[in-house]
Backbone as a ProteinNet text record, in pm:
[ID]
protein_1_A
[PRIMARY]
MVISEANLVNHRIVRALLFLGLFWISGCGFQLNRNQVSLPKGARTLSLTVSNQTYSSGLDLELRRELSRLFSASNVKQAPSSSADLALSVTLTQVSYQRTDLSLYNNQSYRFHFSQTAQLKLRDQRDEKWLFKGVELNGEFDFETTATELGTEDMRDSRKKALINLAQKVADQLSQNF
[TERTIARY]
3932	3972.2	3851.1	3863.5	3734.9	3761.1	3655.8	3695.9	3573.6	3609.7	3545.4	3490.1	3389.9	3293.1	3343.6	3428.4	3523.8	3596.7	3665.3	3725.2	3624.8	3534.1	3465.1	3408.4	3322.4	3310.6	3437.6	3563.7	3681	3690.9	3688.8	3712.2	3577.5	3506	3362.8	3434.8	3482.2	3491.1	3623.7	3689	3820.2	3756.3	3679.7	3666.6	3583.9	3439.4	3425.3	3517	3583.8	3700.3	3797	3824.6	3872.9	3837.2	3697.4	3629.4	3573.2	3553.7	3529.5	3727.5	3796.1	3883.6	3922.2	3879.4	3936.9	3840.8	3745	3632.4	3669.3	3731.9	3741.8	3882	3943.2	4103.9	4061.1	3959.9	3949.1	3907.7	3862.3	3821.5	3670.4	3610.7	3460	3402.7	3433.3	3415.9	3262.4	3190	3009.2	3005.8	2943.8	2891.2	2710	2694.3	2560.4	2548.6	2489.6	2467.2	2313.5	2278.3	2158.3	2198.9	2133.6	2155.4	2227.5	2275.8	2326.2	2268.8	2268.3	2158.4	2308.9	2276.6	2324.2	2189.7	2252.5	2223.1	2197.5	2123.6	2058.2	2177.9	2157.2	2199.2	2351.2	2407.2	2581.8	2568.9	2492.2	2491.8	2581.6	2634.6	2716.8	2665.3	2592.2	2550.2	2354.4	2320.8	2167	2151	2060.8	1995.8	1842.9	1827.3	1700.5	1626.6	1466.6	1407.1	1323.5	1259.2	1170.5	1048.7	930.5	825	679.6	643.2	560.6	364.9	291.2	147.1	61.9	127.2	42.4	40.9	-40.4	-52.7	69.4	158.6	246.9	388.4	405	477	609.6	708.2	909.6	903.6	797.2	824.5	946	887.6	1000.2	1133.2	1139.3	1288.8	1340.6	1239.6	1295.8	1329.5	1267.8	1256	1399.8	1434.5	1566.8	1638.4	1661.9	1776.1	1791.5	1699.6	1703.9	1741.1	1698.6	1774.9	1876.7	1917.5	2092.2	2184.1	2134.9	2224	2205.5	2089.3	2168.4	2228.4	2189.1	2313	2453.4	2464.7	2583	2640.5	2569.6	2644.6	2678.5	2628	2609.1	2732.1	2779.1	2848.3	2823.1	2706	2594	2600.7	2657	2702.3	2615.5	2553.5	2452.1	2464.7	2412.1	2466.6	2333.4	2343.4	2240.6	2197.5	2039	1986.8	2064.1	2119.7	2148	2272.3	2359.1	2469.7	2480.2	2358.9	2321.4	2284.2	2343.6	2306.9	2150.6	2107.9	1944.1	1897.7	1787.9	1658.4	1577.4	1580.4	1495.1	1390.9	1285	1161.8	1060.6	1043.8	978.2	856.9	792.7	660.3	557.4	550.4	459.1	297.7	234.9	119.1	8.9	58.3	-40.2	80.1	-11.1	74.2	-70	-79.2	-191.5	-135.9	-231.1	-208.3	-347.8	-353.8	-466.9	-464.1	-559.2	-572.6	-657.4	-623.9	-699.2	-707.6	-816.1	-885.3	-807.4	-733.4	-617.8	-671.6	-783.9	-851.8	-891	-819.4	-892.3	-936.5	-984.7	-1063	-1002.9	-1044	-1056.1	-877.8	-832.9	-669.9	-647.8	-687	-694.5	-554.6	-532.6	-423.5	-452.7	-365	-409.6	-316.6	-301	-216.8	-227.2	-142	-109.6	-55.1	-106.7	-63.1	-2	83.9	142.7	174.7	143	180.4	225.3	284	362	313.8	284.9	266.1	307.7	431.4	473.5	508.6	540.1	501.5	648.3	732.9	818.3	865.2	920.3	995.5	1116.2	1176.2	1315.3	1292.4	1382.3	1442.5	1615.8	1626.9	1785	1813.5	1859.2	1904.7	2013.6	2077.2	2181.7	2068.9	1953.1	1895.6	1766.3	1762.1	1610.6	1498.6	1489.3	1402.8	1362.4	1260.5	1152.8	1234.9	1291.9	1326.6	1191.3	1139.8	977	922.8	766.9	719	562.4	507.9	432.5	407.4	548.1	559.7	524.3	420.9	329.9	428.1	525.8	529.9	496.9	466.1	384.5	531.8	543.5	652.4	542.9	617.6	453.1	544.1	479.7	563.8	439.6	433.1	325.6	374.5	296.3	333	176.7	255.5	141.6	178.9	73.2	53.9	-63.9	-75.5	-193.1	-263.1	-185	-212.3	-369.4	-447.7	-547.5	-516.7	-440.6	-350.7	-192	-89.9	20.9	78.6	185.8	179.5	307.9	370.1	417.2	560	631.6	744.9	725.3	646.4	614.1	538.4	461.5	432.7	477.4	633.5	758.2	791.3	841.3	954.8	877.2	728	704.9	628.2	586.3	584.7	795.5	898.7	1052.3	1069.5	1016.5	1030.4	953	870.8	777.1	839.6	900.2	979.7	1101	1141.3	1312.7	1265.8	1135.6	1093.3	1045.5	1003	980	1152.4	1186.6	1329.6	1378.2	1406.8	1439.8	1347	1267.1	1148.2	1224.3	1218.2	1254.3	1399.5	1511.6	1633	1619.4	1526.4	1533.9	1515.5	1362.6	1306.9	1455.7	1530.7	1604.1	1693.1	1753.5	1859.4	1808.4	1668.5	1645.2	1658.4	1699.1	1774.2	1630.5	1697.5	1602.6	1621.9
4575	4432.1	4342.9	4346.2	4240.4	4080.7	4037	3893.1	3802.3	3707.8	3692.2	3557.9	3519.8	3417.8	3279.7	3266.3	3105.2	3083.1	3248.8	3221.4	3215	3271.6	3220.2	3115.9	3074.2	2918	2825.8	2816.1	2757	2818.1	2909	2958	2864.5	2863.2	2771.2	2626.3	2584	2404.8	2389.2	2462.6	2485.7	2484.5	2557	2549.4	2426.4	2400.7	2281.5	2153.9	2150.7	2047	2024.6	2163.9	2250.2	2172.8	2219.2	2145.2	2016.7	1955.9	1800.6	1727.5	1782.6	1746.9	1723.1	1931.4	1900.3	1808.8	1804.1	1715.3	1569.4	1556.7	1379.7	1362.1	1449.4	1452.6	1424.4	1546.5	1557.3	1417.4	1293.8	1182.9	1228.8	1315.7	1367.5	1229.5	1101.2	978.2	973.4	1084.3	1030	899.1	816.4	692.4	650.4	604.6	581.5	407.2	427.9	262.6	196.2	235.5	176.4	-20.8	-53.5	-246.5	-260.6	-174.3	-248	-227.2	-386.4	-353.2	-375.6	-237.9	-181.6	-218.6	-357.4	-373	-229.4	-226	-135	-108.3	-16	2.1	-73.7	-91.9	-140.9	-298.5	-366.9	-466.8	-540.5	-684.9	-674.4	-871.6	-903.9	-1051.8	-1062.2	-1172.9	-1148.9	-1313	-1367.9	-1455.6	-1468.2	-1552.9	-1528.9	-1684.5	-1629.3	-1740.6	-1727.7	-1798.6	-1774.3	-1871.3	-1841.1	-1966.9	-1969	-1998	-1993.5	-2036	-1945.1	-1988.7	-1983.6	-1970.9	-1976.2	-2139.2	-2152.6	-2325.5	-2291.3	-2250.3	-2214.7	-2311.1	-2438.5	-2484.3	-2463.4	-2410.5	-2407.3	-2264.9	-2191.8	-2021.1	-1982.5	-2031.2	-1978.3	-2018.6	-2157.7	-2203.2	-2069.3	-2054.9	-1946	-1867	-1772.4	-1626.6	-1637.5	-1721.8	-1741.3	-1725.4	-1836.3	-1829.1	-1677.2	-1581.7	-1455.6	-1349.5	-1330.4	-1298.4	-1309.7	-1454.8	-1482.4	-1420	-1438.7	-1378.1	-1241.8	-1138.1	-991.9	-960.4	-1095.4	-974	-1070.1	-1180	-1193.6	-1104.6	-1049.6	-915.2	-839.2	-789.1	-685.2	-720.8	-799.1	-892.7	-845.6	-861.7	-915	-995.7	-1097.2	-1195.3	-1307	-1405.8	-1434.7	-1558.4	-1568.8	-1638.5	-1722.1	-1831.2	-1890.5	-1831	-1851.4	-1724.6	-1730.4	-1781.8	-1834.6	-1719.7	-1704.5	-1601.3	-1506.3	-1443.2	-1348.1	-1242.2	-1078.1	-973.9	-967.1	-984.8	-910	-1068.6	-1116.3	-1173.4	-1154.9	-1141.2	-1162.7	-1287.7	-1246.1	-1373.9	-1321.2	-1381.1	-1308.2	-1416.9	-1444	-1461.8	-1467.4	-1552.4	-1532.2	-1566.3	-1469.6	-1513.8	-1484.6	-1413.3	-1465.1	-1462.4	-1498.6	-1539	-1515.2	-1419.4	-1418.8	-1388.7	-1391.8	-1322.3	-1325.6	-1168.8	-1168.2	-1121.6	-1163.5	-1098.4	-976.6	-866	-784.7	-728.9	-679.6	-675.2	-562.4	-546.5	-430.2	-414.1	-424.2	-418	-295.8	-223.9	-107.7	-106.6	-71.5	-77.7	-234.9	-329.7	-472.9	-534	-481.8	-489.3	-580.4	-683	-773.5	-790.9	-729.9	-751.2	-747.5	-810.5	-827.3	-833.2	-816.7	-788.3	-843.4	-950.6	-1028.9	-986	-971.3	-869.5	-976.3	-1033.8	-1124.7	-1041.1	-1078.2	-997.9	-1124.8	-1120.9	-1195.6	-1089.2	-1133.5	-1097.6	-1126.7	-1088.3	-1124.5	-982.7	-1063.6	-1011.4	-1010.3	-944.7	-890.4	-888.2	-948.5	-900.1	-888.5	-822.7	-818.8	-739.4	-830.8	-848.1	-836.2	-745.3	-700.7	-794.7	-854.3	-1021.3	-960.3	-816.8	-793.5	-766.6	-675.1	-629.3	-703.6	-737.3	-825.3	-723.5	-666	-559.8	-587.6	-557.6	-529.2	-422.4	-434.9	-340.1	-270.1	-369.8	-383.3	-518.9	-529.3	-619.1	-621.3	-698.6	-680.1	-600.8	-560	-479.5	-529.9	-544.5	-604.6	-530.7	-594	-610.8	-697.7	-598.5	-668.1	-694	-763.4	-807	-815	-687.8	-740.7	-721.4	-800.5	-758	-781.8	-693.6	-703.3	-727.7	-814.9	-909.2	-890.5	-831.8	-812.8	-878.4	-923.4	-1048.3	-1006.3	-1060	-1109.2	-1230	-1311.8	-1429	-1411.5	-1477	-1531	-1582.2	-1661.5	-1784.4	-1745.9	-1745.6	-1745.7	-1894	-1934.9	-2050.9	-2096.2	-2196.5	-2217.3	-2179.7	-2149.7	-2069.6	-1924	-1842.5	-1708.1	-1693.2	-1789.7	-1796.4	-1820.4	-1940.6	-1894.9	-1800.1	-1728.3	-1635	-1515.9	-1478.3	-1357.1	-1423.1	-1531.3	-1511.2	-1503.6	-1583.9	-1530.2	-1365.4	-1281.5	-1203.3	-1071.3	-1149.5	-1042	-1071.2	-1237.2	-1275.2	-1153.9	-1137.1	-1046.5	-926.5	-871.9	-735.9	-770.2	-932.7	-875.8	-908.8	-1007.3	-976.6	-858	-754.3	-628.3	-527.8	-549.5	-479	-489.5	-647.5	-683.4	-659	-613	-577.1	-420.4	-330.1	-197.6	-158.8	-260.8	-195	-259.3	-342	-362.8	-218.1	-195.8	-73.7	77.2	105.1	205.9	269.3	399	411.4	408	396.3	369.1	503.4
-2803.7	-2866.3	-2905.2	-3009.1	-3085	-3056.9	-3014.1	-2993	-3103.6	-3153.1	-3263.2	-3212.9	-3272	-3220.3	-3212.4	-3267.1	-3286.5	-3183.1	-3150.1	-3034	-2869.4	-2859.3	-2778.8	-2748.9	-2842.3	-2863	-2796.8	-2888	-2824.5	-2687.2	-2659.6	-2454.1	-2385.9	-2437.7	-2394.8	-2343.7	-2493.4	-2481	-2383.8	-2384.6	-2294.3	-2125.8	-2110.3	-1967.4	-1955.5	-2026.2	-1996.4	-1993.5	-2060.4	-2054.8	-1961.2	-1885.1	-1757.1	-1672.6	-1621.2	-1527.9	-1551.3	-1647.7	-1653.3	-1616.8	-1648.7	-1564.5	-1440.6	-1384.6	-1247.4	-1189	-1195	-1153.7	-1130.4	-1244.7	-1240.9	-1179.5	-1135	-1117.3	-937.1	-899.4	-773.2	-703.3	-794.8	-739.8	-589.1	-597.9	-511.6	-438.3	-501.4	-452.3	-495.5	-513.4	-557.1	-653.9	-568.4	-681.6	-621.3	-765.3	-776.9	-697.9	-634.6	-539.1	-581.3	-698.9	-714.8	-712.2	-693.5	-697.9	-588.7	-537.1	-440.6	-277.9	-224.4	-101.1	11.3	117.8	232.7	327.3	463.9	596.8	643.1	740.1	838.2	998.9	1026.4	1150.5	1188.9	1078.5	1089.8	1089.9	1079.8	1060.7	961.1	967.5	906.8	834.2	920.9	894.1	843.9	787.5	758.2	740.7	773.4	779.4	711.9	604.4	548.8	589.7	575.8	563.6	451.5	333.9	290.3	290.1	320	337.1	209.8	188.8	83.8	114.2	117.7	192	36.2	-58.3	-195.5	-232.5	-309	-421.5	-487.2	-530.4	-656.1	-616.4	-578	-550	-590.9	-563.5	-531.9	-542.8	-564.7	-567.2	-451	-310.1	-224	-238.7	-300.2	-359.2	-425.1	-554.6	-628.5	-605.4	-490.4	-398.5	-363.6	-278.2	-235.5	-286.5	-394.9	-458.7	-509.1	-569.9	-622.9	-509.3	-383.6	-274.6	-261.9	-229.9	-248.2	-344.1	-475.4	-561.4	-544.7	-507.8	-473	-375.7	-219.7	-156.6	-147.8	-257	-247.7	-361.2	-475.6	-581.9	-462	-393.5	-283.8	-198.4	-172.3	-51.9	66.4	106.1	223.3	231	370.5	421.5	496.8	454.8	474.4	591.6	716.5	814	894.3	962.3	1054	1090.2	1111.7	1231.6	1374.6	1434.4	1575.2	1592.2	1405.3	1472.5	1341.3	1313.7	1225.8	1304.5	1254.4	1357.3	1300.9	1200.3	1132.8	1096.6	1068.1	1069.9	965.3	907.3	735.8	741.8	774.4	694.7	601.9	475.5	387.2	365.8	364.6	339.7	227.2	134.4	-11.6	10.3	17.9	72.5	-76.9	-151.9	-301.7	-434	-526.9	-658.9	-747.6	-824	-933.9	-1098.4	-1156.2	-1346.8	-1390.8	-1410.2	-1474	-1619.4	-1669.7	-1840.1	-1855.6	-1925.2	-1955.1	-2151.5	-2204.6	-2344.7	-2353.3	-2456	-2493.4	-2639.5	-2673	-2823.1	-2873.9	-2941.7	-3014.7	-3181.1	-3195	-3337.2	-3407.9	-3348.6	-3394.4	-3395.5	-3335	-3316.8	-3203.7	-3193.3	-3058.6	-3017.2	-2870.8	-2819.1	-2647.1	-2563.7	-2466.9	-2371.9	-2253.8	-2137.9	-1982.8	-2012.9	-1906.6	-1765.6	-1672.3	-1563.5	-1425	-1423.6	-1285.9	-1183.5	-1065.7	-945.7	-795.8	-771.9	-635.9	-485.4	-428.8	-292.8	-172	-78.1	26.8	136.3	240.4	355.1	455.9	451	551.4	700.5	744.9	911.6	920.2	957.5	995.3	1179.4	1219.2	1345.5	1382.3	1453.1	1486.2	1631.6	1557.7	1674.5	1777.5	1800.9	1859.9	1980.8	1989.5	2072.7	2093.6	2025.3	1992.2	1958.6	1844.9	1850.6	1688.6	1662	1556.6	1475	1318.5	1245.9	1159.4	1132.6	1097.4	1057	1056.7	1078.7	974.3	941.4	832.8	733.3	696.5	580.8	409	365	227.6	98.7	13.1	-127.9	-210.3	-337.4	-447.3	-548.9	-646	-715	-840.4	-960.4	-1063	-1250.1	-1332.4	-1421.6	-1534.4	-1657.3	-1728.7	-1860.8	-1939.6	-2069.7	-2148.3	-2260.5	-2387.2	-2501.2	-2545.2	-2688.5	-2727.6	-2894.7	-2960.8	-2913	-2846.2	-2809.8	-2713.9	-2714.3	-2630.9	-2512.4	-2466.7	-2378.4	-2372.6	-2268.2	-2304.8	-2271.3	-2347.6	-2389.2	-2256.7	-2231.3	-2100.3	-2097.3	-2184	-2192.4	-2150.4	-2199.9	-2178.3	-2036.9	-1978	-1867.2	-1769.1	-1757.4	-1668.6	-1660.1	-1773.7	-1790.5	-1725	-1770	-1657.5	-1521.5	-1460.9	-1377.6	-1283.7	-1316.2	-1317.5	-1283	-1388.9	-1392.7	-1269.2	-1251.6	-1139.7	-1014.9	-1013	-864	-887	-977.4	-971.1	-901.1	-951.9	-958.2	-822.5	-720.4	-581.9	-505.4	-555	-480.6	-462.8	-618.7	-610.7	-472.2	-490	-371.2	-206.9	-197.4	-69.3	-36.3	-155.5	-119.5	-98.8	-188.7	-163.4	-7.5	32.5	188.2	283.2	259.3	356.2	347.5	238.8	213	256.7	268.5	316.6	463.3	489.1	614	691	864.3	960.4	1039.8
[MASK]
++++++++++++++++++++++++++++++++++++++++++++++++++++++++++++++++++++++++++++++++++++++++++++++++++++++++++++++++++++++++++++++++++++++++++++++++++++++++++++++++++++++++++++++++++

């Protein structure tokens, strides 16, 4: 029996579609949970304290707002520290930005690097044990431009993006397996 090349291709397509259909119907339950915050050790509630030891006023309020947004999107319930399972403390310790010259062959361009550093502590209040203490995280963002200085709006947006990056790293730290 001679099988034509067209029939061979059709058989492969049918097999692939059949495999995909069975995979879809079986509902294997596999899910990607990127950007999902899950609390460790079966905790259901979290208290959040954010403090600011930098000279950048209001940064703690912005970080708290961004963390609350991430927690809310992941259905993590926040509670007062007196009734929460876990107590998360975030202390902003450093804010910086630095300009780097990227000039090649007289084409002037610059990179502005924004960085925000925070110290984290997480305490399980049910058994009064530290899950982690003194963890340092950096939120970073780079902005490239031909301008020698950044305008107010670019500066504000770049700092905000570094803060969002820091908030995501805090959420990722919470979600790591213990």
